[in-house]
N, C-alpha and C positions, 0 to 999 in steps of 0.2 A: 698393449697399453692403450693404443688409440681406439681399439674396439671397445674397451672398457669405458673410456672417456665418452665415446659416441653413445654407448648404451646408457650411461648415466645421464648424459644430456637429454637423450630421448625420454628417459623415465621422468626427468624433471619437467620436460615440456609437456608430457602427457598429464602429469600431476597438475601443472599450472592450468592446462586446458580444463581439466576436471573441476578444479577449484573455481575457475572463471564461470563455468557452466552452472555450478552450484550457487555461486554468488548472483548470477543473472536470475536464476529461479527464485532465490530468496527475495531479491529486489522486486520481482514481479508480484510476489505474494504481499510484500509490504505496500506496494503501490495500490494493489487491489483493496487491501484493508483500509488504506487511507481514503480511497475513493468512496468506499462504503461509509466510513465515518463522516466524510463531508456530506454525503447524500443524506445520512441520518440527521446530521446537524441542520441541514436545510429544511428537512421535514419538520423537525422540532420547532424551528423558527416560524415556519408557516402556521403550525398548529397554535403557537403562542400568539401570533398576530390575529388569527381567527378568534381565539379565546378572548383576547383583549377587546376586539371589536364587538363580540357578543356581549361582554360585560358593559361596554360603553353603550351599546344599543339598549340593553336592559335598563341601565340607569337613566337613560333619556326617556324611556316609556313611563317611568314612575315619577 
């Protein structure tokens, strides 16, 4: 009975470690996607700022 209990505990521990590794990998992907989204957002903000300045500059010329 003790061997069965030890074996079951070992299986549970192995499964827990597998799930934790899978969770870490998932979180790394989520973080990477979040960083990409933030980077893209910053690029869009810069483009909008440049566009607004160009419009402002054009309107000052006329």
